[in-house]
N, C-alpha and C positions, 0 to 999 in steps of 0.2 A: 504493499499499500504506499503510495506517495501523495504528497500534497502540493499545492500551488496556490500561492496568496498573491494577488494584485491589489494592494492597498488603495492605490489611486482610482482604480475602476471599481472597487469594492466586490471582487470576485473571490472565491475560495473554491478550488477545484480538488478532488479526490480521484486517484487513478488506482487501479489495481490490474497487474499483469499489463502495463501499458495502455490499458482502456479506461476512458473517463467514466467512473461509476456514479459521481455525485458532483453537483454544483451549487453555489449558494451565491446569491447576489444580493447586495443591499445598497440603498440610496443614501443610508446614514453613514456609511463607512465603518471602520473597525480599527481597534488598537490591540497591539499585542501586550502591551503595558511592559511593566518592569520585574514581572514574574520570571525567574530563570527557566530556561527550557528543560524540560524532564522527558526522559525518553523510557517508556516501560512502568511508569507510575504516574499517579496525579500529582500535580504541583504542590500540593499540600502534605504529600509523604503517605497518603492513603491508597489503598487498592492497587497493589503491584500488579503488572501484566503476568498472566499464568501461561507462559510459552516462551518462545525463543524468537529474538530478532536478529536478522542477518542482512548484509548487503545495505547497510544504512549510509545514506549519503546526504549531507547537509549544504545546500548551496545559498548564496546570497548575492541578489542583484545580477544573477546569470541565468541565461536561457539555455536549456539543454534541448539540442535537437538530435534527430536520428540522422547519421550520415550514409 
C-alpha cells in the first residue's frame, strides 16, 4: 500500500499493487501537523500493526514514474 498527498490540490490517493484504490478530495485543505511520522502504530503509541512491513519508501517533493 502506498499513499500520495498533494496539499495544494487537497488530494490524497492510496495505491495497492500500483493500482489506485482510493482517493479523497477536499476543498478545505489538510495539514499533516507536528506529530512525528509513525509506521506500524498509531502516533499516540497505541495499537501496533500486527503483521510485517517491507519495501518501505518515503519520498518528499518527488514524483515517481514508471520508466
